C-alpha positions as CSV (number, residue, x, y, z in Angstrom):
1,M,45.8,-66.0,-5.7
2,M,47.7,-62.7,-5.9
3,V,44.8,-61.0,-7.7
4,N,42.4,-62.2,-5.0
5,F,44.7,-61.0,-2.3
6,L,45.1,-57.5,-3.8
7,L,41.3,-57.1,-4.5
8,T,40.2,-58.3,-1.1
9,S,42.9,-56.4,0.9
10,T,42.2,-53.2,-1.0
11,L,38.5,-53.4,-0.6
12,C,38.9,-54.0,3.2
13,L,41.4,-51.1,3.5
14,L,39.0,-48.8,1.7
15,V,35.9,-49.9,3.7
16,F,37.7,-49.6,7.0
17,F,39.1,-46.2,6.1
18,I,35.6,-45.0,5.2
19,F,34.4,-46.2,8.6
20,Y,37.2,-44.2,10.2
21,F,36.6,-41.1,8.2
22,L,32.9,-41.0,8.9
23,G,32.9,-42.2,12.5
24,L,36.3,-41.4,14.2
25,R,38.2,-38.7,12.4
26,K,36.7,-35.8,14.3
27,E,36.7,-37.6,17.7
28,Q,39.4,-36.7,20.2
29,T,40.0,-40.4,21.2
30,F,43.3,-40.4,19.5
31,N,44.8,-43.5,21.1
32,F,41.7,-45.4,20.0
33,N,41.9,-43.9,16.5
34,R,45.6,-44.9,16.2
35,I,44.8,-48.5,17.2
36,Y,41.9,-48.6,14.8
37,L,44.0,-47.4,11.9
38,L,46.8,-49.9,12.6
39,G,44.4,-52.7,13.2
40,S,42.6,-52.0,10.0
41,I,45.8,-52.3,8.0
42,F,46.7,-55.5,9.9
43,F,43.3,-57.2,9.3
44,S,43.1,-56.1,5.7
45,L,46.4,-57.8,4.9
46,I,45.6,-61.1,6.6
47,L,41.8,-61.4,5.8
48,P,42.4,-62.8,2.3
49,F,44.1,-65.8,4.0
50,I,41.5,-66.4,6.7
51,H,38.6,-68.7,5.8
52,I,36.0,-69.4,8.5
53,P,33.9,-72.4,7.4
54,I,30.1,-72.2,8.0
55,Y,28.4,-75.6,7.7
56,P,24.7,-76.2,6.8
57,A,24.1,-77.7,10.2
58,Q,25.0,-74.3,11.8
59,L,22.5,-72.6,9.5
60,G,19.7,-75.1,10.1
61,F,19.9,-76.9,6.7
62,E,21.0,-80.4,7.7
63,K,18.0,-82.4,6.5
64,E,17.7,-84.2,3.2
65,T,21.3,-83.5,2.4
66,E,23.5,-85.5,0.1
67,Y,27.0,-84.8,-1.0
68,L,28.6,-85.3,-4.4
69,V,32.4,-86.0,-4.6
70,I,34.1,-83.6,-6.9
71,L,37.5,-84.5,-8.5
72,N,40.2,-81.9,-9.0
73,Q,39.4,-79.6,-11.9
74,V,40.9,-79.9,-15.4
75,S,41.8,-76.8,-17.4
76,I,41.8,-76.2,-21.1
77,S,43.1,-73.0,-22.7
78,D,43.1,-71.5,-26.1
79,N,46.7,-72.4,-27.2
80,S,46.6,-69.7,-30.0
81,S,46.6,-67.0,-27.4
82,L,49.3,-68.4,-25.1
83,S,52.2,-66.8,-27.0
84,F,50.6,-63.4,-26.6
85,L,49.8,-63.9,-22.9
86,Y,53.1,-65.4,-21.9
87,G,54.9,-62.1,-21.8
88,W,52.4,-60.2,-19.7
89,P,53.4,-61.7,-16.3
90,N,57.1,-60.9,-16.9
91,F,56.2,-57.4,-18.2
92,L,54.0,-56.7,-15.1
93,L,56.8,-58.1,-12.8
94,F,59.2,-55.7,-14.5
95,I,56.9,-52.7,-14.0
96,Y,56.4,-53.7,-10.4
97,G,60.2,-54.0,-9.9
98,V,60.8,-50.6,-11.3
99,G,58.2,-49.0,-9.1
100,F,59.5,-50.9,-6.0
101,L,63.0,-49.7,-6.6
102,Y,61.9,-46.1,-7.2
103,F,59.6,-45.8,-4.2
104,G,62.1,-47.8,-2.1
105,F,64.8,-45.2,-2.9
106,K,62.4,-42.3,-2.4
107,N,60.9,-43.4,0.9
108,L,63.9,-45.0,2.6
109,T,66.7,-42.7,1.5
110,P,65.6,-40.1,4.2
111,Y,66.1,-42.9,6.9
112,Y,69.7,-43.5,5.6
113,Q,70.5,-39.8,5.5
114,L,69.1,-39.2,9.0
115,I,70.9,-42.2,10.5
116,T,74.2,-41.1,8.9
117,F,73.6,-37.6,10.3
118,I,73.0,-38.9,13.8
119,R,76.1,-41.1,13.7
120,R,78.3,-38.1,12.8
121,R,76.9,-36.0,15.7
122,K,77.7,-36.2,19.4
123,G,74.4,-36.4,21.2
124,L,73.3,-35.4,24.7
125,D,72.1,-38.6,26.5
126,K,69.1,-38.0,28.7
127,G,68.4,-41.6,29.6
128,D,65.2,-42.5,27.8
129,Y,66.2,-40.3,24.8
130,T,69.1,-38.5,23.2
131,I,69.2,-34.9,22.0
132,I,71.0,-34.3,18.6
133,Q,71.6,-30.7,17.7
134,T,70.9,-30.2,14.0
135,D,72.4,-26.7,13.4
136,G,69.5,-25.9,11.1
137,N,70.0,-29.0,8.9
138,Y,66.8,-30.6,10.2
139,P,63.8,-29.2,11.9
140,T,63.0,-30.1,15.5
141,C,61.6,-33.7,15.3
142,A,61.5,-37.0,17.0
143,F,63.2,-40.0,15.4
144,F,62.8,-43.2,17.4
145,N,64.7,-42.5,20.6
146,Y,66.3,-39.3,19.3
147,V,65.1,-35.7,19.6
148,M,66.5,-33.8,16.6
149,W,66.9,-30.3,18.0
150,N,67.1,-27.3,15.7
151,N,69.3,-25.1,17.9
152,T,69.2,-22.2,15.4
153,A,65.5,-21.6,16.1
154,K,64.7,-18.4,18.1
155,I,62.5,-19.5,20.9
156,T,62.1,-18.8,24.6
157,P,63.1,-21.4,27.3
158,E,59.4,-21.9,28.1
159,E,58.7,-22.6,24.4
160,A,61.6,-25.0,24.3
161,R,60.2,-27.0,27.1
162,E,56.8,-27.2,25.3
163,I,58.5,-28.4,22.1
164,V,60.6,-31.0,23.9
165,E,57.5,-32.3,25.7
166,H,55.7,-32.6,22.3
167,E,58.6,-34.6,20.8
168,L,58.9,-36.9,23.9
169,V,55.3,-38.0,23.4
170,H,56.3,-39.2,19.9
171,I,59.2,-41.1,21.5
172,K,57.3,-42.6,24.4
173,E,54.4,-43.7,22.2
174,K,56.8,-45.1,19.5
175,H,55.2,-43.2,16.7
176,S,58.3,-43.6,14.5
177,Y,57.5,-47.3,14.2
178,D,54.1,-46.5,12.8
179,I,55.6,-44.3,10.2
180,L,58.3,-46.9,9.3
181,I,55.6,-49.6,8.8
182,L,53.6,-47.3,6.5
183,Q,56.7,-46.3,4.6
184,L,57.5,-50.0,4.0
185,L,53.9,-50.7,2.9
186,N,54.0,-47.8,0.6
187,V,57.1,-49.3,-1.0
188,I,55.7,-52.8,-1.3
189,F,52.3,-51.7,-2.4
190,W,53.5,-48.6,-4.3
191,F,50.6,-49.0,-6.8
192,N,48.0,-48.8,-4.1
193,P,47.3,-45.1,-3.0
194,I,45.1,-46.2,0.0
195,F,48.2,-46.6,2.2
196,R,49.0,-42.9,1.7
197,F,45.6,-42.0,3.2
198,Y,46.4,-44.2,6.2
199,Q,49.8,-42.6,6.6
200,N,48.4,-39.1,6.5
201,A,45.7,-40.1,9.0
202,L,48.3,-41.6,11.4
203,E,50.6,-38.7,11.2
204,E,47.7,-36.3,11.9
205,T,46.7,-38.5,14.9
206,H,50.3,-38.5,16.2
207,E,50.4,-34.7,16.2
208,Y,47.0,-34.5,17.9
209,L,48.1,-36.9,20.6
210,A,51.3,-35.0,21.3
211,D,49.5,-31.6,21.3
212,L,46.9,-32.9,23.8
213,R,49.6,-34.1,26.2
214,V,51.4,-30.8,26.0
215,I,48.3,-28.6,26.9
216,K,47.8,-30.8,29.9
217,K,51.1,-29.5,31.3
218,F,51.3,-26.0,29.8
219,P,48.8,-23.2,29.3
220,P,46.9,-23.9,26.0
221,E,47.0,-20.2,25.0
222,N,50.8,-20.1,25.1
223,Y,51.1,-23.3,23.2
224,I,48.6,-22.1,20.5
225,N,50.6,-18.9,20.1
226,L,53.8,-21.0,19.7
227,L,52.2,-23.0,16.9
228,A,50.8,-19.9,15.2
229,R,54.3,-18.2,15.2
230,Q,56.1,-21.2,13.8
231,I,57.3,-20.7,10.2
232,I,56.5,-23.9,8.3
233,Q,59.7,-25.0,6.9
234,Q,59.8,-26.3,3.3
235,M,61.8,-29.3,4.3
236,E,59.6,-32.4,4.5
237,V,61.1,-35.3,6.5
238,R,58.8,-38.2,6.0
239,A,60.8,-40.5,8.2
240,V,60.1,-38.5,11.4
241,N,57.5,-36.8,13.5
242,H,58.5,-33.1,13.5
243,F,57.1,-30.2,15.4
244,Q,56.6,-27.9,12.5
245,K,54.0,-29.7,10.3
246,S,51.9,-28.2,7.5
247,K,48.6,-29.0,9.3
248,T,49.2,-26.4,12.1
249,L,45.8,-24.8,11.6
250,K,44.0,-28.1,12.1
251,R,46.0,-28.7,15.3
252,I,45.1,-25.3,16.7
253,K,41.5,-25.9,15.9
254,M,41.7,-29.3,17.7
255,I,43.2,-27.6,20.8
256,K,40.5,-25.0,20.9
257,T,37.7,-27.5,20.5
258,K,36.8,-29.1,23.7
259,K,35.2,-32.5,23.2
260,A,34.8,-35.6,25.4
261,S,37.6,-38.1,25.0
262,N,35.4,-41.0,26.1
263,L,34.2,-43.7,23.8
264,G,30.7,-43.1,22.4
265,W,28.0,-44.6,20.2
266,N,29.9,-43.8,17.0
267,H,32.9,-45.8,18.3
268,V,30.6,-48.8,19.1
269,L,29.0,-48.5,15.7
270,T,32.3,-48.2,13.8
271,I,33.7,-51.3,15.6
272,S,30.5,-53.2,15.0
273,L,30.5,-52.4,11.3
274,T,34.2,-53.3,11.0
275,F,33.8,-56.7,12.6
276,S,30.7,-57.3,10.5
277,A,32.8,-56.6,7.4
278,I,35.6,-58.9,8.7
279,L,33.1,-61.8,9.2
280,I,31.5,-61.2,5.7
281,V,34.9,-61.4,4.0
282,S,36.3,-64.4,6.0
283,C,33.3,-66.7,6.3
284,E,32.6,-69.4,3.7
285,V,29.6,-71.7,3.4
286,Q,30.8,-75.3,3.0
287,Q,29.2,-78.7,2.9
288,L,30.2,-81.4,5.4
289,Q,32.3,-84.2,3.9
290,G,31.6,-86.8,6.6
291,D,34.0,-88.2,9.2
292,E,36.6,-89.7,6.9
293,P,38.7,-87.6,4.6
294,S,39.0,-88.5,0.9
295,Q,42.3,-89.9,-0.3
296,T,42.1,-87.8,-3.5
297,N,41.7,-84.3,-2.0
298,L,38.1,-84.2,-3.1
299,K,35.8,-81.2,-2.8
300,I,32.1,-80.9,-2.1
301,T,29.4,-79.4,-4.2
302,K,25.6,-78.8,-3.9
303,P,23.3,-81.6,-2.8
304,S,21.8,-84.2,-5.2
305,T,19.3,-87.0,-5.0
306,I,20.3,-90.6,-4.3
307,T,18.6,-93.1,-6.6
308,D,19.1,-96.8,-7.7
309,E,21.5,-97.5,-4.8
310,I,24.1,-95.2,-6.2
311,F,26.4,-94.1,-3.4
312,T,27.8,-90.5,-3.3
313,M,30.1,-91.0,-0.2
314,V,31.8,-94.3,0.4
315,E,34.6,-95.6,2.6
316,Q,37.0,-96.1,-0.3
317,Q,36.6,-93.8,-3.3
318,P,37.0,-95.0,-6.9
319,Q,40.4,-94.4,-8.5
320,P,41.5,-94.6,-12.1
321,K,43.9,-97.5,-12.6
322,I,46.4,-95.2,-14.3
323,G,46.2,-92.7,-11.4
324,L,44.4,-89.4,-11.1
325,T,47.3,-87.4,-12.3
326,N,47.5,-89.3,-15.6
327,F,43.7,-89.3,-15.9
328,Y,43.6,-85.5,-15.6
329,K,46.4,-85.3,-18.2
330,K,44.6,-87.5,-20.6
331,I,41.4,-85.5,-20.3
332,S,43.3,-82.2,-20.8
333,E,45.2,-83.5,-23.9
334,S,42.0,-84.7,-25.5
335,L,40.0,-81.5,-25.1
336,N,39.7,-78.9,-27.9
337,Y,38.4,-75.4,-27.4
338,P,35.1,-75.1,-29.4
339,E,35.3,-72.6,-32.2
340,K,31.9,-71.1,-31.3
341,A,33.2,-70.5,-27.7
342,L,36.4,-69.0,-29.0
343,S,34.6,-66.6,-31.4
344,N,32.3,-65.4,-28.6
345,R,35.1,-65.2,-26.0
346,I,33.3,-67.7,-23.7
347,E,35.0,-69.2,-20.7
348,G,34.0,-70.9,-17.5
349,R,33.4,-74.2,-15.7
350,V,31.6,-77.3,-17.0
351,F,30.6,-79.8,-14.3
352,L,30.3,-83.4,-15.6
353,Q,28.6,-86.1,-13.5
354,F,29.3,-89.8,-14.0
355,V,28.9,-93.1,-12.2
356,V,31.7,-95.6,-11.6
357,S,30.1,-99.0,-11.5
358,E,31.0,-102.1,-9.4
359,D,33.2,-103.5,-12.3
360,G,35.1,-100.2,-12.7
361,T,33.3,-99.0,-15.9
362,V,32.2,-95.4,-16.3
363,G,28.7,-94.5,-17.4
364,Q,25.7,-92.2,-17.1
365,I,27.9,-89.2,-18.2
366,K,26.1,-85.9,-18.4
367,S,26.6,-82.2,-17.8
368,L,25.3,-81.0,-14.5
369,K,26.1,-77.3,-15.2
370,G,27.7,-75.8,-18.3
371,I,28.4,-72.7,-20.2
372,G,27.1,-73.6,-23.6
373,Y,28.6,-72.6,-27.0
374,G,29.8,-76.2,-27.5
375,C,31.8,-76.5,-24.3
376,D,29.4,-78.8,-22.6
377,E,29.2,-81.2,-25.6
378,E,33.0,-81.2,-25.9
379,A,33.5,-82.0,-22.3
380,V,31.0,-84.9,-22.4
381,K,32.5,-86.3,-25.6
382,V,36.0,-86.3,-24.2
383,L,35.1,-87.9,-20.9
384,K,33.2,-90.7,-22.8
385,K,36.2,-91.2,-25.1
386,V,38.7,-91.4,-22.2
387,S,36.3,-93.6,-20.1
388,K,36.5,-96.3,-22.9
389,E,40.3,-96.3,-22.6
390,V,40.7,-96.0,-18.8
391,K,39.3,-98.5,-16.3
392,W,38.7,-97.6,-12.7
393,E,39.1,-99.3,-9.4
394,P,35.5,-99.4,-8.0
395,G,34.5,-97.7,-4.8
396,H,33.9,-99.9,-1.7
397,Q,31.5,-99.6,1.1
398,K,31.8,-102.1,4.0
399,G,34.1,-104.3,1.9
400,Q,31.6,-104.5,-1.1
401,A,32.2,-102.9,-4.5
402,V,29.4,-100.4,-5.2
403,K,28.3,-97.8,-7.7
404,V,29.6,-94.3,-6.9
405,K,28.4,-91.0,-8.4
406,M,31.2,-88.4,-9.0
407,V,31.7,-85.0,-10.6
408,L,34.6,-83.7,-12.7
409,P,34.9,-79.9,-13.2
410,I,36.5,-78.8,-16.5
411,I,37.6,-75.2,-16.9
412,F,37.5,-73.5,-20.3
413,K,39.8,-70.4,-20.2
414,L,41.0,-68.1,-22.9
């Protein structure tokens, strides 16, 4: 489950970011870009848990359809390797914990330091925001509803107004929350570098948004000169949006480049591709089970052919007299991993088909689909052996005991 989540979410994150990089990165639709990046992260994290069923009737394949009832699968493992494998989950958990603590300390310590600094300072309340003078300890930056003001910087009153306007955009647009979310994700998924690409892209988008708002109120030439004259400070405050970023040249180029900010064909194409990817990941083709649910949490497999009045779906499904749990346990305890499969490192599923007759006896046992190397024969042999020891309650249709065809999956796993 966890491996499937990590693989699916990472694949979605990568694909969505490629769509962004190729289709949106150079566009000046920064609000749209921001929503796309955040939405891509959100959908990538929930898609592994979303399963949209697609039934044969919806695809035009509802004729000549029959359904086999599949019991819960039984697993058999190579016991000789269990002692070696047992320690790996704990070891991996230990490694994850070390990384989690390290990146948690690295990414979240600046928040603690900044909050502590703010609490020790007396701010100037401006209503929607508060100005905190940093005395050179922090560069001018926006942190949630605070404007951290470096009062040691030598700037003119006009430049000060431009800088404040820039930081107010970060506050009004709540950019600090975006960064906090990415910082937390970088801690939780510290082993996945794709979140750092998203964080860099979001930070860049934040700066472009703020710059674009400033040049609507102030002369672009003056603002470009201000950016060019700023000395990039070595201090990197990852918890905040600050005015003096290392991507100043990119920002200047963006301001000088006049492009339409309306949505175009590339936006439509990017969204279309994204939603197509979402549907591909989340949709699953399933077979219909009928109107009544099975009492044994049964699953559905590929169609088969009904012969000799053998039912495949009945009102009351057959049940082992000892109960399904004990039946599965008995099968599992009787199975032995074939030596030929062990030496060739073979693993997979063997699907056994059998028929429960009107008197509860089990017969017509055969392998529907196997993996070879002695696994199919071992599974058939064990089911025949257990079937002689365990009687079944027959299936019933309209009050009559009938023959019912069923399938038992057995997993061979090293």
